[in-house]
GULUMTI-406333 format. One record per residue (C-alpha): z, x, y; residue in one letter; chain. Coordinates in pm, whole numbers. Layout:
BEGIN
up | east | north | residuo | cadena
Z | X | Y | a | A
...
END
This chain:
BEGIN
up | east | north | residuo | cadena
4650 | 12254 | -1312 | m | A
4319 | 12416 | -1232 | l | A
4002 | 12229 | -1325 | v | A
3665 | 12402 | -1327 | r | A
3400 | 12208 | -1133 | i | A
3030 | 12264 | -1078 | v | A
2780 | 12115 | -836 | r | A
2478 | 12013 | -1040 | i | A
2224 | 12036 | -757 | d | A
2280 | 12249 | -446 | q | A
2088 | 12001 | -229 | k | A
2415 | 11804 | -221 | y | A
2629 | 12098 | -106 | k | A
2717 | 11897 | 207 | d | A
2895 | 11637 | -9 | i | A
3266 | 11725 | -36 | p | A
3417 | 11806 | -373 | l | A
3675 | 11549 | -489 | p | A
3992 | 11578 | -282 | r | A
4328 | 11420 | -217 | y | A
4319 | 11236 | 115 | i | A
4699 | 11225 | 163 | t | A
4983 | 11451 | 47 | v | A
5127 | 11193 | -193 | g | A
4797 | 11069 | -337 | a | A
4769 | 11048 | -717 | a | A
4392 | 10999 | -705 | g | A
4127 | 11228 | -564 | m | A
3849 | 11054 | -377 | d | A
3501 | 11120 | -515 | v | A
3186 | 11094 | -305 | f | A
2838 | 10946 | -349 | a | A
2570 | 11212 | -390 | a | A
2260 | 11013 | -300 | i | A
1950 | 11088 | -94 | d | A
1899 | 10738 | 44 | e | A
2130 | 10443 | 96 | q | A
2175 | 10221 | -205 | m | A
2269 | 9855 | -190 | t | A
2460 | 9669 | -459 | i | A
2383 | 9301 | -443 | e | A
2658 | 9044 | -516 | p | A
2728 | 9014 | -890 | l | A
2528 | 9333 | -956 | s | A
2618 | 9676 | -1088 | t | A
2493 | 10023 | -999 | a | A
2542 | 10373 | -1136 | l | A
2627 | 10607 | -848 | v | A
2586 | 10984 | -894 | p | A
2846 | 11234 | -770 | t | A
2659 | 11560 | -843 | n | A
2965 | 11711 | -1012 | i | A
3066 | 11801 | -1364 | a | A
3410 | 11922 | -1470 | i | A
3571 | 12119 | -1750 | e | A
3907 | 11985 | -1865 | l | A
4153 | 12146 | -2102 | e | A
4192 | 11971 | -2438 | p | A
4466 | 11709 | -2415 | g | A
4364 | 11594 | -2066 | y | A
4140 | 11317 | -1941 | e | A
4004 | 11229 | -1600 | c | A
4035 | 10859 | -1520 | q | A
3791 | 10689 | -1284 | v | A
3956 | 10418 | -1076 | r | A
3863 | 10169 | -808 | t | A
3945 | 10249 | -446 | r | A
4177 | 9972 | -332 | s | A
4016 | 9942 | 11 | g | A
3673 | 9881 | -143 | l | A
3823 | 9621 | -376 | a | A
4013 | 9415 | -119 | i | A
3767 | 9446 | 169 | n | A
3433 | 9423 | -12 | y | A
3491 | 9317 | -374 | g | A
3366 | 9654 | -501 | i | A
3519 | 9770 | -830 | f | A
3471 | 10064 | -1061 | a | A
3371 | 9864 | -1367 | l | A
3567 | 9951 | -1684 | n | A
3838 | 10109 | -1466 | a | A
4006 | 10317 | -1562 | p | A
3704 | 10482 | -1713 | g | A
3769 | 10799 | -1909 | t | A
3602 | 11137 | -1871 | i | A
3686 | 11320 | -2194 | d | A
3780 | 11686 | -2208 | s | A
3465 | 11773 | -2404 | d | A
3221 | 11598 | -2164 | y | A
3020 | 11836 | -1946 | r | A
2769 | 11600 | -1787 | g | A
2755 | 11459 | -1438 | e | A
3032 | 11222 | -1340 | i | A
2863 | 10898 | -1240 | r | A
3052 | 10594 | -1116 | i | A
2979 | 10241 | -1240 | i | A
3030 | 10020 | -934 | l | A
3011 | 9640 | -943 | s | A
2996 | 9408 | -648 | n | A
3212 | 9099 | -703 | f | A
3195 | 9019 | -332 | g | A
2977 | 8762 | -157 | k | A
2773 | 9008 | 51 | e | A
2547 | 9302 | -39 | p | A
2733 | 9634 | -20 | f | A
2556 | 9948 | 103 | t | A
2657 | 10298 | -3 | i | A
2558 | 10593 | 212 | k | A
2537 | 10960 | 126 | r | A
2889 | 11107 | 117 | g | A
3076 | 10773 | 103 | d | A
3402 | 10770 | -91 | r | A
3326 | 10550 | -390 | i | A
3611 | 10588 | -641 | a | A
3920 | 10789 | -730 | q | A
3980 | 11042 | -1005 | l | A
4324 | 11063 | -1166 | v | A
4406 | 11331 | -1423 | f | A
4633 | 11250 | -1715 | a | A
4765 | 11415 | -2027 | k | A
4712 | 11233 | -2356 | y | A
4785 | 11277 | -2723 | e | A
4555 | 11207 | -3013 | q | A
4720 | 11012 | -3293 | v | A
4676 | 10978 | -3665 | s | A
4724 | 10646 | -3840 | f | A
4943 | 10592 | -4143 | v | A
4837 | 10279 | -4327 | e | A
5128 | 10063 | -4443 | v | A
5157 | 9716 | -4595 | t | A
5406 | 9582 | -4339 | k | A
5528 | 9661 | -3987 | l | A
5892 | 9649 | -3880 | e | A
6005 | 9314 | -3736 | d | A
6093 | 9280 | -3365 | t | A
6234 | 8996 | -3154 | a | A
5890 | 8945 | -2999 | r | A
5702 | 8953 | -3326 | g | A
5338 | 8852 | -3291 | t | A
5378 | 8659 | -2964 | a | A
5130 | 8781 | -2705 | g | A
4907 | 8685 | -2410 | f | A
5159 | 8531 | -2173 | g | A
5438 | 8481 | -2425 | s | A
5690 | 8648 | -2195 | s | A
5625 | 8399 | -1912 | g | A
5494 | 8434 | -1559 | l | A
END
C-alpha cells in the first residue's frame, strides 16, 4: 500500500521519514522533529512533534504504538496506545509520550519515539434489539476466565 506523506516544515528535512528498521517489522519507527532537547519528567506527559502528515485511503487507520525498548528501559509509553490516526486527518502526527519511569527522560532531535502500524478497519451500523443471544460466558467479564 502506498501512503502519501508530507513534511510540514523543510527545516526538519534531516529527520528521517518513518521507516521499518528490520525486514519483519510490523511497525515503522517515527522520529522526533524538535529543535532543542526536551525532557519528560517522571509522571509527566509531553506532546512530541514529528513534522509529518499522511493521507490514508478510507478504510485504513494508522495506529501509534509504544516502542518496547523505551517502555522496558525507561518507562516511556505512548499514552492512549494504540492511538488512531483516522483516514480523514491531515494534520501533523504528534506523539503523546508519558514517563512512568523514576528518572527524567530526554528526547533529542531525530530520536525514535514511537511506532506506526497501519491497519484496515470496517465501520459498522448498529441494529437495536431488545435481547442478545445467550452464550456460555454470558455477562461474566473482567477476569472471569481466570489467570
